[in-house]
C-alpha positions in Angstrom: 69.6 51.5 124.6 69.1 49.1 122.1 68.2 45.9 123.1 70.1 42.9 121.3 71.0 39.5 120.9 73.9 38.5 122.7 74.9 35.6 121.0 73.7 36.6 117.7 74.6 39.9 117.3 77.5 40.5 114.7 81.0 41.8 115.8 80.4 44.7 118.2 81.8 47.9 116.8 83.7 50.3 119.4 80.6 52.9 120.0 78.1 49.7 120.2 80.0 48.4 123.1 80.4 51.5 124.8 76.5 51.9 124.7 75.2 48.8 125.4 77.8 48.3 128.3 78.1 51.7 130.0 81.6 51.5 129.7 82.7 54.8 130.8 85.3 56.7 128.1 87.1 59.6 129.7 89.7 60.0 126.9 89.7 59.6 122.9 92.8 57.6 123.4 91.2 55.3 126.4 89.0 54.6 123.4 91.4 53.7 121.0 93.1 51.6 123.0 89.8 49.9 123.9 89.0 49.6 120.3 92.3 48.3 119.5 91.8 45.4 122.2 88.0 44.8 121.0 89.7 44.8 117.7 91.7 41.8 118.5 89.7 39.6 120.6 86.9 39.7 117.6 89.5 38.5 115.6 91.5 36.2 117.4 88.8 34.5 120.0 86.0 32.8 118.4 82.6 34.4 118.7 80.8 31.9 120.7 84.1 32.0 123.5 83.6 35.7 124.1 79.9 35.7 124.1 79.8 33.5 126.7 77.9 33.8 130.1 80.8 34.6 132.5 80.0 36.5 136.0 82.7 37.4 137.4 81.1 39.0 139.9 78.5 42.4 140.8 80.4 44.8 139.2 81.1 43.2 135.7 79.4 45.1 132.9 76.7 43.7 130.7 75.0 43.3 127.7 70.8 43.2 128.2 71.7 42.1 132.1 74.1 39.2 130.3 77.7 39.3 131.9 79.9 37.5 129.3 83.5 37.1 129.2 84.3 39.7 126.5 83.2 42.4 128.7 85.3 40.6 131.8 88.3 40.5 129.9 87.6 44.1 128.6 87.6 45.1 132.2 90.7 43.9 132.7 93.0 45.9 130.7 93.6 49.3 131.7 92.9 51.6 128.5 94.9 54.5 129.9 97.7 52.5 129.1 98.9 51.8 125.3 97.2 48.5 124.0 99.3 46.7 121.4 97.5 43.9 119.4 100.8 43.1 117.7 103.2 42.1 120.4 105.8 40.2 119.1 107.0 37.0 120.9 110.4 35.3 120.2 111.4 31.8 120.2 112.4 30.9 123.7 111.2 33.8 125.5 110.5 32.7 129.0 106.7 34.2 130.1 104.8 33.2 133.4 101.5 32.6 135.3 100.6 32.9 138.4 97.9 30.0 139.3 95.4 28.6 141.8 98.0 25.8 143.9 95.9 23.3 142.7 96.3 23.4 139.0 99.6 21.5 138.1 103.1 23.0 137.5 103.7 23.0 133.4 100.3 22.9 132.2 99.6 25.5 130.1 96.1 26.6 130.8 94.5 30.1 130.4 95.3 33.2 128.1 96.8 35.8 130.6 100.5 35.6 131.0 103.4 38.4 132.1 106.6 38.8 132.3 109.4 37.1 134.7 110.0 40.2 136.6 106.3 40.6 137.4 105.2 40.5 141.0 101.6 38.6 141.6 100.2 41.9 143.7 100.8 44.0 140.1 98.5 41.5 137.7 95.3 42.1 139.5 94.4 38.3 140.1 92.9 36.6 143.4 95.2 36.8 146.3 95.0 33.2 146.6 96.5 32.1 142.9 100.0 32.3 143.9 101.5 29.2 142.2 103.8 30.7 139.7 104.0 28.5 136.1 107.2 29.2 134.1 107.1 29.0 130.2 108.9 29.9 127.4 108.0 30.3 123.6 107.9 26.8 121.8 107.6 29.3 118.7 107.5 32.5 117.7 104.4 34.5 117.5 102.2 37.5 118.2 99.7 38.6 121.0 98.1 41.3 122.5 100.1 43.4 125.3 98.4 45.5 127.3 98.5 46.8 131.0 96.8 44.9 134.2 93.7 47.2 135.2 92.9 47.7 139.0 89.7 45.3 139.8 87.9 44.0 142.0 88.7 40.2 141.3 86.2 37.3 142.3 86.2 34.6 139.8 87.8 32.1 142.6 84.6 30.1 143.8 84.3 30.1 147.5 86.2 33.0 148.1 85.4 36.1 148.8 86.0 39.2 146.1 89.3 41.6 146.6 90.2 44.6 145.4 93.6 43.9 143.3 96.0 47.2 142.0 97.0 45.8 138.8 99.6 47.6 136.8 101.8 45.4 135.1 102.4 44.1 131.4 100.2 41.7 130.4 99.8 39.3 127.2 97.0 37.7 126.1 97.8 34.5 124.7 94.6 32.8 122.7 96.3 29.6 121.8 98.8 29.1 124.5 98.8 25.3 124.5 100.1 25.3 121.2 102.6 28.0 121.6 103.9 28.0 125.2 105.9 24.7 126.8 106.7 24.7 130.6 110.3 26.0 131.2 
């Protein structure tokens, strides 16, 4: 494997990301869904954010030994299912997020949202993230829709990691604080 500088390396191609991280890619369709997500994230999120160190547990993939937010987010997506980087959300559409009880209700925080019919257990988040937050789209916008992968989750400090099944639709909304409002 070629050594690279994680912070200064140009945007990854899908082949580089697979090679540098060791991501297991079982099918061509899986790889294409990965490419769609990678292209979307690299086009939407500043590189400085994507390349931040992000240690969510010992199972996270690494590039040159470094766990970065891009890989953490990519591992949260089930690439066996379609990834839609052009998902439209209309003004007034309802979305929800599950947050830790310490997060004030109605505060727009984070990038991952889902639909009101989604159960907590299906979004592969820590069992302590139980407070339901309801939002609506302040304006129409486009985001990325994918399916939550099954995962060991452990980004909640001082809590043991746990396996969560995933399976629900999830939306990645980079500018959530600008396009969502409490409902």
